[in-house]
C-alpha positions as CSV (number, residue, x, y, z in Angstrom):
1,X,-32.5,-0.6,16.0
2,X,-31.6,0.0,19.4
3,X,-28.1,-0.4,21.0
4,X,-28.0,-1.7,24.0
5,X,-24.9,-0.4,26.1
6,X,-24.0,0.9,29.4
7,X,-23.8,4.3,28.6
8,X,-26.4,6.7,27.2
9,X,-24.1,8.9,24.7
10,X,-20.5,8.2,23.7
11,X,-17.6,10.4,24.7
12,X,-17.4,12.4,21.2
13,X,-21.1,13.3,20.8
14,X,-22.1,15.7,23.8
15,X,-22.6,19.2,22.3
16,X,-23.9,22.4,24.0
17,X,-27.6,21.9,22.7
18,X,-27.2,18.9,25.4
19,X,-27.1,20.9,28.3
20,X,-29.2,19.9,31.0
21,X,-29.7,16.0,30.0
22,X,-29.0,13.4,32.9
23,X,-26.3,11.2,30.9
24,X,-24.1,7.7,31.6
25,X,-20.6,8.0,30.1
26,X,-18.0,4.9,29.8
27,X,-14.6,4.9,29.0
28,X,-10.7,4.9,29.9
29,X,-9.5,8.3,32.3
30,X,-7.5,9.8,29.9
31,X,-6.1,12.2,32.4
32,X,-6.6,13.4,35.8
33,X,-6.1,16.8,37.2
34,X,-6.7,17.0,40.8
35,X,-7.1,20.9,41.8
36,X,-8.2,20.0,45.8
37,X,-11.7,21.5,45.5
38,X,-12.4,19.8,42.3
39,X,-11.0,17.0,40.1
40,X,-11.2,17.2,36.6
41,X,-11.1,13.8,34.6
42,X,-10.9,13.3,30.7
43,X,-12.9,10.2,29.6
44,X,-12.1,8.7,26.6
45,X,-13.7,6.1,24.3
46,X,-13.4,5.1,21.0
47,X,-15.5,8.4,19.2
48,X,-13.6,11.0,21.5
49,X,-13.1,12.8,25.0
50,X,-15.4,14.3,27.5
51,X,-14.7,16.5,30.8
52,X,-16.1,15.4,33.6
53,X,-15.8,17.2,37.1
54,X,-15.9,15.5,40.3
55,X,-17.5,18.7,43.0
56,X,-17.6,16.8,46.7
57,X,-20.5,19.2,47.4
58,X,-22.7,17.5,45.2
59,X,-21.3,13.7,45.9
60,X,-18.6,13.2,48.1
61,X,-18.9,9.9,47.4
62,X,-18.3,10.0,44.1
63,X,-15.4,12.7,44.7
64,X,-13.7,10.1,46.7
65,X,-13.4,7.8,44.5
66,X,-12.3,10.2,41.9
67,X,-9.3,10.7,44.0
68,X,-8.6,7.0,43.6
69,X,-8.8,6.4,39.5
70,X,-5.8,6.4,37.5
71,X,-4.9,6.9,33.8
72,X,-6.4,3.7,31.7
73,X,-9.1,2.6,34.5
74,X,-12.2,1.8,32.9
75,X,-15.2,3.7,34.4
76,X,-18.5,4.7,34.0
77,X,-19.5,8.2,35.1
78,X,-23.3,9.4,35.3
79,X,-23.9,13.1,35.7
80,X,-25.4,16.4,34.4
81,X,-24.4,18.0,31.1
82,X,-23.5,21.7,31.3
83,X,-21.9,24.9,29.5
84,X,-18.5,25.2,30.4
85,X,-17.6,28.4,31.9
86,X,-16.9,31.3,29.9
87,X,-12.8,31.7,28.4
88,X,-12.5,28.0,29.2
89,X,-13.7,26.1,26.8
90,X,-11.6,24.2,24.5
91,X,-11.5,24.5,20.9
92,X,-9.5,21.2,20.0
93,X,-12.1,19.0,21.8
94,X,-15.1,18.4,19.9
95,X,-17.0,18.4,22.9
96,X,-15.3,21.6,24.2
97,X,-18.0,23.7,24.8
98,X,-19.6,21.2,27.5
99,X,-18.9,19.2,30.6
100,X,-20.4,16.8,33.1
101,X,-21.0,17.4,36.4
102,X,-20.6,14.2,38.0
103,X,-23.3,12.5,40.4
104,X,-21.7,9.0,40.8
105,X,-18.6,6.8,39.5
106,X,-18.2,3.1,38.5
107,X,-14.3,1.4,38.6
108,X,-15.1,-1.2,36.3
109,X,-11.8,-2.3,36.3
110,X,-8.1,-1.2,37.1
111,X,-4.8,-0.8,35.3
112,X,-1.4,-1.0,35.8
113,X,1.0,1.8,34.4
114,X,0.8,1.8,30.8
115,X,4.3,1.1,28.9
116,X,4.0,4.0,27.1
117,X,1.7,7.1,26.7
118,X,-1.8,6.3,25.2
119,X,-2.1,9.2,22.9
120,X,-1.4,9.8,19.5
121,X,1.6,12.3,20.5
122,X,3.5,9.2,21.3
123,X,6.9,8.8,20.1
124,X,7.4,5.4,20.9
125,X,9.6,2.8,19.7
126,X,7.4,1.0,17.0
127,X,8.4,-2.5,18.7
128,X,7.2,-1.0,22.2
129,X,3.9,-0.1,20.5
130,X,3.7,-3.6,18.4
131,X,4.5,-5.5,21.7
132,X,1.3,-4.0,23.3
133,X,-1.0,-3.7,20.2
134,X,-3.9,-4.0,22.3
135,X,-3.0,-0.6,24.2
136,X,-1.6,1.0,21.2
137,X,-5.2,0.2,19.3
138,X,-6.4,2.8,22.2
139,X,-5.0,5.6,20.7
140,X,-7.2,7.9,18.8
141,X,-5.1,8.0,15.1
142,X,-5.4,3.9,15.9
143,X,-8.9,3.8,16.1
144,X,-9.3,6.4,13.3
145,X,-7.5,4.2,11.0
146,X,-9.3,1.1,12.0
147,X,-13.1,2.8,11.8
148,X,-11.8,4.3,7.8
149,X,-11.2,0.8,6.8
150,X,-14.1,-0.7,8.0
151,X,-16.1,2.0,6.2
152,X,-14.2,2.1,3.0
153,X,-14.9,-1.8,3.1
154,X,-18.0,-1.7,3.4
155,X,-18.7,1.2,0.8
156,X,-16.6,-1.3,-1.6
157,X,-19.4,-4.2,-0.6
158,X,-21.8,-1.8,-1.3
159,X,-20.6,-0.6,-4.5
160,X,-20.2,-4.2,-5.6
161,X,-23.2,-5.5,-5.0
162,X,-25.1,-2.4,-6.5
163,X,-23.3,-3.9,-9.6
164,X,-24.8,-7.3,-9.4
165,X,-21.6,-9.0,-8.1
166,X,-21.6,-12.0,-6.5
167,X,-19.8,-12.2,-2.8
168,X,-18.1,-15.9,-3.1
169,X,-15.0,-17.1,-0.2
170,X,-12.6,-19.2,-1.6
171,X,-10.7,-21.9,0.3
172,X,-7.9,-21.1,2.6
173,X,-6.3,-24.0,2.3
174,X,-5.6,-24.9,-1.2
175,X,-2.5,-26.1,-3.8
176,X,0.9,-24.7,-3.9
177,X,0.9,-23.1,-7.3
178,X,3.7,-20.8,-7.9
179,X,2.5,-17.3,-8.7
180,X,5.6,-14.8,-8.2
181,X,6.3,-15.8,-4.3
182,X,7.1,-18.6,-1.8
183,X,3.9,-20.0,-0.5
184,X,2.9,-20.9,3.3
185,X,3.1,-24.6,3.5
186,X,0.0,-26.4,5.9
187,X,1.3,-30.3,6.7
188,X,-1.8,-32.6,6.3
189,X,-2.0,-34.6,9.4
190,X,-4.2,-37.2,7.3
191,X,-2.0,-37.5,4.5
192,X,1.5,-37.5,5.4
193,X,3.9,-35.8,3.3
194,X,1.5,-33.6,1.8
195,X,0.9,-30.2,2.0
196,X,-1.7,-27.6,1.4
197,X,-0.5,-23.9,1.3
198,X,-2.2,-20.9,2.0
199,X,-3.2,-18.5,-1.4
200,X,-1.1,-16.2,-2.5
201,X,-4.2,-15.0,-3.7
202,X,-7.7,-16.8,-5.2
203,X,-6.4,-16.2,-9.1
204,X,-7.0,-19.6,-10.4
205,X,-10.0,-20.1,-8.1
206,X,-12.1,-17.1,-9.4
207,X,-11.2,-18.4,-13.4
208,X,-12.8,-21.7,-12.2
209,X,-15.8,-19.3,-10.8
210,X,-16.0,-17.8,-14.3
211,X,-16.2,-21.2,-16.0
212,X,-18.7,-22.1,-13.2
213,X,-20.9,-19.3,-14.7
214,X,-20.8,-16.7,-11.4
215,X,-20.1,-14.2,-14.5
216,X,-19.2,-11.4,-11.8
217,X,-17.2,-12.3,-8.4
218,X,-15.6,-10.6,-5.5
219,X,-14.0,-11.1,-2.3
220,X,-13.0,-9.4,0.5
221,X,-9.9,-12.3,0.2
222,X,-7.1,-12.8,2.9
223,X,-3.7,-13.5,1.3
224,X,-0.6,-14.9,2.2
225,X,3.0,-14.4,0.9
226,X,6.6,-15.5,2.6
227,X,8.5,-13.2,1.4
228,X,10.5,-10.3,2.3
229,X,8.7,-7.9,4.0
230,X,8.9,-4.0,3.8
231,X,6.2,-0.7,5.1
232,X,3.8,-1.9,2.5
233,X,4.0,-5.3,2.6
234,X,3.2,-8.4,5.1
235,X,3.4,-12.1,5.2
236,X,-0.5,-11.5,5.2
237,X,-2.8,-9.0,3.3
238,X,-6.1,-8.3,2.3
239,X,-7.0,-7.6,-1.4
240,X,-10.5,-7.0,-2.6
241,X,-10.7,-9.9,-5.5
242,X,-12.9,-9.6,-9.0
243,X,-13.5,-11.2,-11.8
244,X,-15.9,-10.9,-14.8
245,X,-16.7,-13.1,-17.2
246,X,-18.4,-12.1,-21.1
247,X,-16.6,-8.9,-21.0
248,X,-13.5,-7.0,-22.8
249,X,-11.1,-4.7,-21.0
250,X,-12.5,-1.6,-21.4
251,X,-15.7,-3.4,-19.5
252,X,-13.5,-4.1,-16.6
253,X,-11.8,-1.0,-16.4
254,X,-15.2,1.0,-16.6
255,X,-17.0,-1.2,-14.1
256,X,-13.8,-1.2,-11.4
257,X,-13.9,2.6,-11.9
258,X,-17.6,3.0,-10.9
259,X,-17.2,1.0,-7.8
260,X,-13.9,2.6,-6.8
261,X,-15.4,5.8,-7.2
262,X,-18.3,5.2,-5.5
263,X,-16.5,3.8,-2.5
264,X,-14.1,6.2,-2.5
265,X,-16.8,9.2,-2.3
266,X,-18.3,7.3,0.8
267,X,-15.0,8.2,2.8
268,X,-14.5,11.8,1.8
269,X,-12.4,11.3,-1.4
270,X,-13.2,12.4,-4.9
271,X,-11.8,10.3,-8.0
272,X,-12.8,11.7,-10.8
273,X,-13.8,9.4,-13.6
274,X,-12.9,8.2,-16.3
275,X,-9.1,8.1,-15.1
276,X,-6.3,8.7,-17.0
277,X,-4.5,6.1,-18.8
278,X,-0.8,6.0,-18.9
279,X,1.1,3.0,-21.3
280,X,3.7,0.9,-19.6
281,X,6.5,2.4,-21.7
282,X,5.1,5.9,-21.5
283,X,5.3,5.8,-17.4
284,X,8.8,4.7,-17.6
285,X,10.2,6.5,-20.1
286,X,8.5,9.9,-18.9
287,X,8.8,8.7,-15.0
288,X,11.0,6.4,-14.7
289,X,8.8,3.7,-12.7
290,X,5.4,2.0,-13.7
291,X,3.7,3.2,-11.0
292,X,4.3,7.2,-11.1
293,X,3.4,9.4,-8.5
294,X,2.6,12.7,-10.9
295,X,1.6,15.1,-8.2
296,X,4.9,16.7,-8.9
297,X,7.2,17.1,-12.0
298,X,10.9,16.3,-12.3
299,X,10.2,14.3,-15.5
300,X,12.7,12.0,-17.6
301,X,14.2,13.4,-21.0
302,X,16.1,11.6,-23.2
303,X,19.3,14.0,-24.3
304,X,20.9,11.2,-25.8
305,X,21.1,13.0,-29.5
306,X,22.4,16.3,-27.5
307,X,25.8,14.2,-26.9
308,X,26.1,12.6,-30.5
309,X,30.1,13.3,-31.0
310,X,30.4,14.8,-27.7
311,X,34.2,15.1,-26.2
312,X,32.6,12.8,-23.2
313,X,33.3,9.4,-24.7
314,X,30.7,8.0,-21.8
315,X,27.7,10.4,-23.4
316,X,29.1,9.9,-27.0
317,X,29.7,5.9,-27.0
318,X,26.0,5.9,-25.9
319,X,24.8,8.1,-28.5
320,X,26.6,5.5,-30.6
321,X,25.1,2.0,-29.5
322,X,22.0,1.4,-30.6
323,X,19.7,0.5,-27.8
324,X,21.8,3.1,-25.3
325,X,20.5,6.0,-24.0
326,X,21.7,9.3,-22.1
327,X,18.4,10.2,-19.4
328,X,18.4,13.2,-17.7
329,X,16.1,14.9,-14.9
330,X,15.9,18.1,-13.6
331,X,16.0,18.7,-9.9
332,X,15.4,22.2,-9.4
333,X,16.7,24.2,-6.4
334,X,19.7,21.1,-5.6
335,X,21.9,23.1,-8.0
336,X,22.6,25.0,-5.2
337,X,23.8,22.1,-2.7
338,X,27.7,21.9,-1.4
339,X,29.8,19.9,-4.5
340,X,30.5,17.2,-1.4
341,X,26.4,16.7,-0.8
342,X,25.5,16.6,-4.5
343,X,28.9,13.9,-4.8
344,X,26.8,11.9,-1.9
345,X,24.1,11.2,-4.5
346,X,26.1,8.8,-6.6
347,X,25.7,6.3,-3.5
348,X,22.6,6.9,-3.8
349,X,22.4,6.2,-7.9
350,X,24.9,3.0,-7.1
351,X,21.8,1.5,-4.8
352,X,19.7,1.7,-8.0
353,X,22.4,0.0,-10.4
354,X,23.8,3.0,-11.6
355,X,28.0,2.6,-12.5
356,X,27.9,6.3,-11.3
357,X,26.5,9.6,-11.7
358,X,27.2,12.2,-14.2
359,X,25.9,15.8,-12.5
360,X,25.0,19.4,-14.3
361,X,24.6,22.5,-11.8
362,X,23.6,25.7,-12.7
363,X,24.7,27.8,-9.7
364,X,22.3,30.8,-8.7
365,X,25.4,33.3,-9.4
366,X,24.9,32.4,-13.3
367,X,28.0,30.1,-13.1
368,X,28.0,25.9,-13.7
369,X,30.0,23.0,-12.4
370,X,29.3,19.5,-13.6
371,X,31.1,15.7,-13.1
372,X,32.6,16.2,-16.6
373,X,33.3,19.9,-16.6
374,X,36.3,19.5,-18.9
375,X,34.8,17.5,-21.9
376,X,31.1,19.7,-22.5
377,X,30.8,22.4,-25.0
378,X,28.8,25.5,-24.8
379,X,26.4,23.9,-27.7
380,X,25.7,21.0,-25.5
381,X,25.3,23.3,-22.4
382,X,22.7,25.8,-24.5
383,X,21.3,22.6,-25.4
384,X,20.8,20.9,-21.8
385,X,19.5,24.5,-21.1
386,X,16.8,24.6,-23.5
387,X,15.6,20.5,-23.5
388,X,15.5,20.5,-19.3
389,X,14.6,24.1,-18.8
390,X,17.0,24.9,-16.8
391,X,17.2,28.0,-14.7
392,X,20.1,28.8,-12.4
393,X,19.4,27.0,-8.9
394,X,19.3,23.7,-11.0
395,X,20.9,20.2,-11.1
396,X,21.0,18.1,-13.4
397,X,21.3,14.2,-13.3
398,X,22.3,11.8,-15.5
399,X,21.8,8.4,-16.4
400,X,23.2,6.0,-19.0
401,X,22.3,2.2,-19.8
402,X,19.8,0.3,-22.0
403,X,16.1,1.9,-22.0
404,X,15.0,0.5,-18.9
405,X,17.8,0.7,-17.0
406,X,18.1,4.5,-17.5
407,X,14.4,4.7,-16.6
408,X,14.4,2.7,-13.5
409,X,18.0,4.7,-12.0
410,X,16.2,8.0,-13.0
411,X,13.0,7.0,-11.7
412,X,14.6,6.1,-8.1
413,X,16.6,9.2,-8.1
414,X,13.4,10.9,-9.3
415,X,11.5,10.1,-6.1
416,X,14.6,10.5,-3.6
417,X,15.4,14.1,-4.8
418,X,11.5,15.1,-4.4
419,X,12.1,13.7,-0.6
420,X,15.2,15.5,-0.2
421,X,13.7,18.4,-1.6
422,X,10.5,18.1,0.3
423,X,8.4,18.9,-2.8
424,X,5.1,18.9,-1.6
425,X,2.6,16.1,-2.7
426,X,-0.8,17.3,-2.2
427,X,-4.4,15.3,-2.6
428,X,-4.8,12.0,-4.2
429,X,-4.0,10.9,-7.6
430,X,-5.1,8.2,-9.0
431,X,-4.2,6.9,-13.0
432,X,-4.0,3.6,-14.4
433,X,-0.8,2.3,-16.1
434,X,-2.1,-0.1,-19.3
435,X,-0.2,-2.3,-21.6
436,X,2.8,-3.9,-19.9
437,X,4.9,-6.5,-21.6
438,X,3.9,-10.3,-21.1
439,X,7.2,-11.1,-20.5
440,X,10.2,-9.9,-19.2
441,X,13.7,-11.4,-19.0
442,X,15.1,-13.3,-15.8
443,X,18.5,-13.2,-15.9
444,X,19.4,-14.9,-13.0
445,X,17.1,-17.8,-14.6
446,X,18.1,-17.0,-18.3
447,X,14.6,-17.5,-18.9
448,X,11.0,-15.8,-19.7
449,X,9.0,-14.5,-16.4
450,X,5.8,-13.4,-16.7
451,X,5.1,-9.6,-16.2
452,X,2.3,-9.8,-14.0
453,X,1.3,-13.8,-13.9
454,X,1.0,-16.6,-15.9
455,X,-2.5,-16.5,-17.0
456,X,-2.4,-13.3,-18.6
457,X,-4.0,-12.8,-22.1
458,X,-1.4,-11.6,-24.7
459,X,-2.4,-8.9,-27.1
460,X,-4.4,-10.9,-30.4
461,X,-1.9,-8.8,-32.9
462,X,1.2,-10.8,-31.0
463,X,0.0,-13.8,-30.2
464,X,1.8,-15.3,-33.4
465,X,5.0,-13.9,-32.1
466,X,4.8,-16.7,-29.3
467,X,6.0,-19.2,-32.1
468,X,8.9,-17.1,-33.5
469,X,11.3,-18.6,-30.9
470,X,13.5,-15.1,-31.0
471,X,13.8,-13.3,-27.8
472,X,13.6,-10.2,-28.7
473,X,10.5,-10.8,-30.8
474,X,8.7,-12.7,-27.6
475,X,9.9,-9.6,-25.4
476,X,8.3,-7.4,-27.9
477,X,5.0,-9.1,-26.9
478,X,2.3,-6.7,-25.2
479,X,-0.4,-8.0,-22.7
480,X,-4.2,-7.0,-21.9
481,X,-2.9,-5.3,-18.4
482,X,-4.0,-2.7,-16.4
483,X,-2.4,-1.3,-12.7
484,X,-4.6,1.0,-11.1
485,X,-2.0,4.0,-9.1
486,X,-2.5,5.8,-6.3
487,X,-0.1,8.7,-4.9
488,X,2.4,6.2,-6.4
489,X,1.5,3.1,-5.4
490,X,0.9,0.3,-7.0
491,X,-2.6,0.2,-5.4
492,X,-3.9,-2.7,-7.7
493,X,-3.8,-4.3,-10.4
494,X,-5.5,-7.1,-13.0
495,X,-5.5,-8.2,-16.7
496,X,-7.9,-9.8,-18.8
497,X,-7.2,-14.0,-18.7
498,X,-6.2,-16.7,-21.2
499,X,-9.5,-18.6,-22.0
500,X,-8.0,-21.3,-24.5
501,X,-5.8,-24.4,-22.8
502,X,-3.8,-24.6,-26.1
503,X,-2.7,-20.7,-25.9
504,X,-2.4,-21.1,-21.6
505,X,0.3,-24.3,-22.4
506,X,2.3,-22.8,-24.9
507,X,2.5,-19.3,-22.3
508,X,3.3,-22.1,-19.6
509,X,6.2,-23.5,-21.8
510,X,7.6,-20.6,-22.7
511,X,8.0,-19.5,-19.1
512,X,10.1,-23.4,-18.9
513,X,7.2,-25.2,-17.6
514,X,7.3,-28.9,-19.1
515,X,4.2,-30.1,-19.8
516,X,4.3,-33.0,-17.1
517,X,4.6,-30.0,-14.7
518,X,2.0,-27.6,-15.9
519,X,-0.3,-30.5,-15.7
520,X,0.9,-31.2,-11.8
521,X,0.4,-28.0,-10.6
522,X,-2.3,-26.7,-13.1
523,X,-4.1,-29.6,-14.3
524,X,-7.2,-28.7,-13.1
525,X,-7.5,-25.1,-14.3
526,X,-6.1,-26.7,-18.0
527,X,-9.1,-29.5,-17.9
528,X,-11.3,-26.3,-16.8
529,X,-10.6,-24.3,-19.6
530,X,-11.5,-27.1,-22.4
531,X,-15.1,-26.8,-21.6
532,X,-16.3,-23.5,-23.0
533,X,-14.2,-21.2,-20.7
534,X,-16.0,-17.7,-21.6
535,X,-13.6,-14.4,-21.9
536,X,-12.6,-13.2,-18.4
537,X,-10.7,-10.5,-16.7
538,X,-10.2,-9.6,-13.2
539,X,-8.9,-7.0,-10.8
540,X,-7.1,-6.9,-7.3
541,X,-7.3,-4.2,-4.8
542,X,-4.5,-3.9,-1.8
543,X,-6.9,-2.6,0.9
544,X,-4.1,-2.7,3.3
545,X,-1.8,-0.6,1.0
546,X,-5.2,1.9,0.1
547,X,-6.6,2.5,3.6
548,X,-2.6,3.3,4.3
549,X,-2.8,6.3,1.6
550,X,-6.4,7.2,2.9
551,X,-4.8,7.5,6.5
552,X,-1.8,9.3,5.7
553,X,0.2,6.7,7.3
554,X,3.7,5.7,6.6
555,X,3.2,2.4,6.8
556,X,0.6,-0.6,6.0
557,X,0.8,-1.5,9.7
558,X,-0.8,1.4,10.6
559,X,-4.1,0.2,9.2
560,X,-4.0,-3.5,10.3
561,X,-4.8,-4.3,14.1
562,X,-2.5,-7.2,14.8
563,X,0.5,-7.0,12.3
564,X,3.6,-8.3,11.9
565,X,7.0,-6.8,12.2
566,X,9.6,-6.6,9.1
567,X,11.1,-10.0,10.3
568,X,7.7,-11.5,10.0
569,X,7.2,-11.6,14.0
570,X,4.2,-11.2,16.3
571,X,5.8,-9.5,19.2
572,X,2.5,-9.0,20.5
573,X,2.2,-12.9,21.0
574,X,5.8,-14.2,20.0
575,X,4.6,-16.1,17.2
576,X,6.0,-17.9,15.1
577,X,6.6,-20.1,17.8
578,X,8.0,-23.7,18.6
579,X,5.8,-26.2,18.8
580,X,6.0,-30.1,20.7
581,X,7.3,-32.9,19.4
582,X,4.2,-34.6,20.1
583,X,2.1,-31.8,17.3
584,X,5.3,-32.8,14.8
585,X,4.6,-36.1,15.6
586,X,1.0,-36.0,14.4
587,X,2.0,-34.4,11.3
588,X,4.3,-36.9,10.4
589,X,7.1,-34.1,10.7
590,X,10.5,-34.2,12.2
591,X,12.9,-30.8,12.4
592,X,16.2,-31.1,11.1
593,X,19.0,-30.0,13.7
594,X,22.5,-28.8,12.3
């Protein structure tokens, strides 16, 4: 199909083979050099840059206009492609072998001086870039990021379509249901005092689609969560949402692998399948996190038994107490750090919940030092050396706590030390983490909380345990869950769903719901489950997060056109903003002034 445009070519496509062609180019003035007898202008569009030369002997009118143009003016240039003079080619430009000798120029608009340079080398503060986001998007890196996002989303759609999935849109105005974060509420004008909620995910609706016989559903869905933000989190985000019925867990995982393999391939990334599977507790005990980056080592080791009967009472007490552990990582190369720098690691550990940080340094000269030097024996040193593969220059870091806390402390220290030691993490790392617990214990509430979400199918062998009434027995229940981990980030996740109304109610009651509250919030789902709900399972991929990783960006803001700041503000439009009294009155709302 023909593409109609003011130009004949983009600014990134002309090559040596195009020499002699008459062309029209449109774009923004990237920079301009006036050498007196010649004017060199680099014109930029979303595909790249082309050098244009204005010669008064060829066109005095075009030359005179070129004397007036400034950076970021949009222009239309006509001219002839020619080879650059020998020795003046630019290997850093895709079009560096040619230039366009201009015969005409049309100024399409002018521009005031931009608040920052429109180039990839800019070190402008992010708040300024977000304030003028429409200018920031002109930078080539931002353009590439959005193009890759578009290509990847299109590839996902192609792959799902090829696997017989149906794309279904679900409502953006729905019922407020607890899903782990605060809802964004939308007041109803026609029903005063009542509110819609923007969806945190299409979770309940996609289960209803399975009951409705859709069987294979997907959607590129906008989701909303009113939660504290960070580099890879925004109040509104996009997930690729999937659900399948009449399936088992392996069916869902295999299908997702096929789709992701094809989609990643379309953007030049190889994802070998089948993916590795690591159980939740293996991930925690080995890497200290349920989304491990396995591109580097520094794994956790249980060294509790080494210190049984130790003179160091902190470690010995853990060895004598059921459920307490001494765990260790080896930060190779950090043993040569100055004592003051090693001591500062205690502050990092404290932020991770540790009460202190014991350490042992093997010096380059063969000596050693330790925070518990007075209490360690030669036998313990040799056992540590063997267990931790310790060499001169290594630093051992310890955590003493229950299993989960010790894992989490050292998991955080592992990531901190990898950054501090600048350990390379090359390529992409894909894996599944499976077999998550069904519940964890919420200390603040003194109650069970869903590890994934309240609709997760327990392991069949554990269902009987749910009625035991014993906290530890219930916490030992497993679930049909699976997280897709990419480069140390939870890039997606899913699980099999409860399709039995009685079991769903039992789970909700364990989570603290009364029958009345469950009916009020989930009555439509509970009713639907009684009408022959099939076995079902699904998955959700964080599109923003995956694109962040594919582009090598540090934040998902770099792959979103108009993101919010960490406080949830849009600096460009000044949202959120106040509304008028008339608008509030229409919604039967009044602001509380304190």
